[in-house]
N, C-alpha and C positions, 0 to 999 in steps of 0.2 A: 644773116637777119639777126637784129636786135630784138628783145622783148620790152616792150614799153607800157605795158600796164603796170600800174603801179602796185599791185598785189601779187605781182609774180616777181619770184627772187631769180636774179640772174645765175645759171647753172654753169657749172666749167664748160660744158658742151655746148653752150652759149655763146661763150667767148670765144670757143676754140672756132666756132662756126664764124663768127665776125672778122677774125684774124686770118681764116683762109679765104675768106671773100666770098662765102657759101650763101646764096639767096635761095633759090628756088631750085637749088640741086646744080647750080654751075657757077662757077667763079663769077665774080662782081668784077674784074679786070680780066683782060684777055689774057687766055693762056700762055703768050710770050711775054708777057710785061715780066721785066727784071724785077727780083725779089730781093736777092742778094748778089754782089759782085766782089772780085776779089783781083789780083793782078794776074789769076791764070783761066777763070772761067767765070759764067753766071750761072745762078739758079733762077730758072722763070718759073710763072706760077704752076704751069702743066707738071714740072718736074716736082714741086713742092707737094701738090697733091698727091701724086704718085706715092713721094717718100711717106706723108703722113700715112697712108693707107698701109704701105708696108709695115711701119712701125706700130701702127693699129692691130692689124692681122698678127704680128709677133705677140704683143703683150697678150691679146685673146688667148691664144695658142700656150702661152706660159702662164696662164691663170690669173691673170690682174681682173680684178671685178672693180665695178664702181663703188667709191670709198676709199679703196686702199690708196697706202701711200708709197709712190715709187720715187727713190732715190735715184738720181742721175749724176753720174760721174764721168763726163766726156769731155774732150778738148771741145771748145768751142767751135762750133759749126754748124753746116746746114742739118744735118744729121740729129745734133742735140734739141734743135728747135722744131723740128718736124717731130721727134720724139715727144715735144712737150706738149705740142699741139694734140698729137695722138692720146696722150694721157689724158687731156681734158677732153677730147671725145668721147673717151669712156666714163666720164664723169670721176675719173680718179684724182687723187691728188699729186702735185709733182713736189719733191724736195730737190733743190739744187744744190751740189757740193761742188767745190772748186776742184778742178783735177791735177792743181799743184801741190793738192794735200798730201801729208805724208800719210800712212797706213793709220799711224797713231793720231794725227789729228782727225783724221775720217772717223775713226773708232771713238773717241772722244765726244765727236758732234754727233753721231749715230745712238749713240748711249744717251745722250739727252733725250731724243726724239726719236725710237726705232721706227724704221718703214718697214714695211711689208715686201718690198722688193727692192734690190740693188740693181741697177743697169750701168755696165761700165763696155769699154770697147776694147777686145783683144788688141787691138792695132788700129790708132787713129790714124787720120790722115794728118798731112802737114798744113793745107791750107783750106780754108774756110768752104770753100764750093764744094768739096768732096764728101763723099759718102762714107760711113763707117759701117763696119758690122758691128752687132751687140750681143752681149751676154748679159742674160737675166738671171737675177739670182735670188732665191727666196731667202727672206728675214726670218727673225724669230723675234717673238713678243712685242708686234708693232703696238705704238701708242695709238689709242682711239682717239680722233681729231676732231671737232666741232665739225659739224655738218657742212656748213660754208666755206670753209677753208678748201682752196685749190691749190696754193702755192706756199711751200714753208721755205724759209729763207732763215740764214743765221746772219746776224749783224759781224762788223769787221772785227770785233776783237780787239781794236787798237787801245783801248784802255781797259782790258783785262778779259773776263770770260766772255765768250760769244753768247749772245740771247737768241732764244728760237722765236720766230715771229711768223705768224700765220696771215696771209693775204686771202680775201672771200674774191671770186669772180667779179661782183658788182663793184668792190674797191678797185681793181685792177680797170677795169671799163670806165670807170668814172675818172681815174688819171690818167687814162689816154685821151679823154674829152677835155680834160683841164690842161694836159699839155698842149692840144690843139687851139685851147682859148689865149694860150700865154702869147703874149706881143712877140713879134717876129720869130714865132717858131717857123721852123722850115716845114712844107707841107707836098703835096702831090708833085709838082713841077721842080722839086728840090732832088738832089743828091748830097746824102749824109754819110760823110766818114766818118766812122765810130771808132775810136781809138782806144777807149775804155773797155774793161771786161764787160761783154755781153750778157753774164749770167747775174751780175750785182744791180741794183736798183737804177741808177741812171742810164747804163747802157741795156739794161733788159728793158725797162717800160718805156723810157724817152728815146730808146733807139730801135730796137728788135720789134716789141711789140705794138709800138707807135707807126714804126714805119708799115708792117703789114696792115695795119688798120685804114692808114690812109693811102696806102698803094705808092709808097715813097721807096726809090732804092737804096737801099743800105749796103756802105762800100767797107771793106776792111782791107787794112795794110797785111803784108806777108809776115811781118816781124815787127817789133816794138822798139829796137834804135833808131836814133836819130835820120840814118840813111834810109832805111826801108820806111818813114814816115813822109820825109820828105820825097821819095820815090813815088808811094801811093798818092800824095795829095797832086801831084803833076799828071801821072797817069790816068787817075781815075776822077780827075776834074770835079772835085766837090763844089757845091753850092754852099753846104756847112760842114763845119767838123766839132764833134761832142770828143771830149776828152778828159783827163785831169791834168794838175798841175805840172805832172813829170813830162806829158807827152808835149806842152807847150814851151816848157823849158828847151826839150831837147829840140823842137821845131826853130826855136827862136835862135838856137845856138848853131843850127846847121849851115854852114857857110854857103851852101849850094842849093837853099831853097829857092825855088821859083816864084816870082809873084803868081799870085792866084787871082786872076782876073774876075772868074765866078763866084768867088768865096764871098759870102755876104755875112755870115754869122760863125763865129767861133766861142765856144763856151765852154767851161772849166766847171768841175764839182769836185767835190770829195774834200777838199782842203780850200782855203781863201788862198787864192793865187798873189803872190806879192806882187806890189807896182813894178819893181823890177823886171819880173818874168814878163809880165802883161805889156808892158812896154817894150821890151826886146821882140817879143812876136809881133806887135802892131808895126814896128819897124821893119821887120823880116818880110810880113805877109801882106802889110796893107790893110790890115781886118783889126778893129778892136777887139778885146776878149773879153765875152762875158762871163757872168757867174751865177750858179744855180746852188741853191741849199736844199738839202733833202735828207732824208733818214730811210733805212731799211723798214720801219716802223709806220712811217707816214709817206712815203714817197716823195714827190716835190713838194717844199714848200713855199718856197719863195725863189723868182727867177728874174734875171736882168740878162735876157740872152743877147744881148745887143753892147753890154758894157758901158749903158749909160749913167751908171753911178758909179763913183770912184770906190775902190776898195778902203776898209774892209767890209761896204754894203754888200749885201746879196739881193738888191732888189726889193721890190712888192711882194707879198702874199699871191702866191698863185689862184685863179679863179675858184672859187668854192673852198678855200683854204682859211680858216680864222687864228691867229695867233694873239698871244697877249705877253706882256715883259713882267713879270712879278718879281720882285726881290733883285733885281736885275738879272732873272733867269728869262728864257724863252719857253715858251709852252704852246701846244700845238692842240687845236682842238679834234677827238678824234669821237667816233660813234662807240667805239667798243675798244677794250685792251686789243693790243694787237701781239701779245706774248702768249704762247702757247705751254710753257714750261714756267713756274713760279720760281725765281730763284730768291727770293725774300727781300727783293728791293722794291719800293714802291715809286715806281715811273709813273703810273699811271691811276689817276685819281679823279675822280667825278668828271668824267669826258675828258679828262685834260693830260698829254703826254707831256712829262718833263723831260727836255733835252738835254740837261745839264751843260747848255752852252750859255753863255754871259751874252746878252744884246740888249740892244736899244732900239727902240722903235720911233721914227721921225713922224711926229704930229703931221706936219703938213704934206708930206708926199707918201707916208704910209710905208718907206722902205725902211727895212731891217739891217742894222750892222750887227755883226757876229765881233763878240771882243774879246773873244777866248772860252776856255772851259771852266765851268764853276768851281772844279778841282783844282783848278791851277793857282787859287790863292792861299797862301800859307801864312802863317804867324809865326814869325821870329823876333824873340826881343819884345814880344808885345807889339811889333809892329805888321801889318799887313802887307805881303809882297806879293805882286801879280807875277808868277813864272813867266807867262807869255811876254811881259815886257822885257824880260831878260833876253829870252828867246829873239825877238826882234833885235834887239841889239847886237847878239852873236851875227843873226843873218845877214846884216849891214856888211860884215868882214867879205871882201871879193872873193876870199879863199874858201868861204863857209857853203857848203850847198845847202845843206838842212840842218837846223839846231832842234833838239828837244830837251827843256830843261826838267828835272826833277827833283824832288825833296826828300832824301833819307834822313840821316841825323844833320846832313848840310846839303846845301845846294849843289847839284851836279851838272853837268853841261855834256850831253852825247851828242856828237858832231861827225857830220861826213863833211871830210876836209878835203881838198885838193891842193896840187902846186908844192907839196912838202911843208904845208902849216905846221907848226906846231903848238903844243898845249901850253909853253912858255909864253911865245908869241899872243896868242890866244888871250892868255890871263892878263898880259900887257894891255892888250886890245880892251878887255872887260874893265879894267880898272881906270881907263883914261874915260869910260862912258859911263858906269854904273858906280853907285856910291858901293863901300866895302862891304854894307851889309848884303847888297844885292850880289854883287861880283860871284860867280861859281867857285866854290874851293876845290871841284876835282872835273877833270876833264878827261872825257873818253872820245878820243878820237879815233877814226877808222874811214875807209875810203866810202862805205855806204851804210847808212842806217837800213835796219830791216823795216819792211814796208809789209801792209796787208794787201791781197791780191785787188783790192780796189785803188791801191796807188796810195793810200793813206800810211804816214810814219808810223809806226807802232809808237805808243806813250807807256806803255807799262813799264816801269823801273824793272822789275825782275826779269821781263824779256830782253830789254836794252842791254842789263848787265851781263845776263846769261850770252847773249850773242857775243857781245865785247870779247869776254875771257873764254869763249870758244874760239874765236878767230885769234885771239892772242897765243893762244896754247896751240893751234896749228901751224901759227907763223913760227913758233920757238920749235915746235918739232922739226920743221922744216929746215930751219937752220942748223939744227943739229944733226939732222941727216947729211946736211952738206960738209959736215965736218971730218 
């Protein structure tokens, strides 16, 4: 049931009721309606309601009260999202932490915003539809949060320190409706194969929460390598696929990817997908690849689910979203600051969120084109150079999987290389395509660049250099051990 009176603010419990399908005490959809499906089992509405009840009773028994912030750090699965709904049923707040974080990384985030409780699993299941036992630990020094906040998230940290973002039940509810109004958005009669992380914004709101709200089954693969993704696509028969660039790159390169006759929508988010990846996926699957642009702070901002606009366009603003391009940068209109902790950077002012993405808005169509990061332009010898232009030139090399270009004292290229590509060969390639001022002076080649849990390549120079030197040291140590 949803509150419609304009003077009543939606609570976390109201949101939980909507997502559980609770009207007058009974499910909105049939008890046997599938909610989540993987290659091993199916969770239906009845099982979901039972698990939400179990989690609710456990939280109450451990002393969780309305308004408490509960950090959740579990493998993505049915128990995690039943727990999320149970936390909201208590009118408490949920803080989502990626299960892949190290203890040091977890500690860094929870010191920024200390929760009242921390929930982990002593032993998690290996498939999405399995249930997990829960360990609820009390915290100390919990940070008081604004009353309307029901969800605490951390930005990806791809360009530096993660920011602490708070979302209200009303904003999540509005975003679910926003997705429903986007052209070509899958609905009740669809089957969505969700490849991206379901605890980050694109997968969480556009996948898990939206699926619950409209009664659309969400399908999950058993693993994240190309073969597993292809098997899931064949076995689960999706009509829609949501993922990030990495997933569609893997699918496009999978030799045994079957034709997917029911597939009508495939959409990527996180990073702008290169035309080469999009075309490879279209040729392999028969479906054009669309693009969504958004952020942890604002949720979905623009969408072109059906791939009608050529890259680097990310489509038109989603219904109810207002954007502007000022000084070549994209700004998004928000009612209030999304940040819970001030880090001293003025990202929100006078109702506008500064994205730090360079963008252009087409006057005729309203479509937004993302041109790179605002901090990717540097001045060398009095001349402005766009590091993204250099990245694009490097990524045209057939043996470059990903490239990130940074600037310290000189231009540096961090490259995920394959097929024995050397820095000497890549330097020659660069000199043929870039003037001497733009050609990188240092190359750091490795098999894979570090990525955030959402699939974004990390762009922070210090993290990239640290990862490169750590891997090189490990390789040297291994070589010495063989002597």
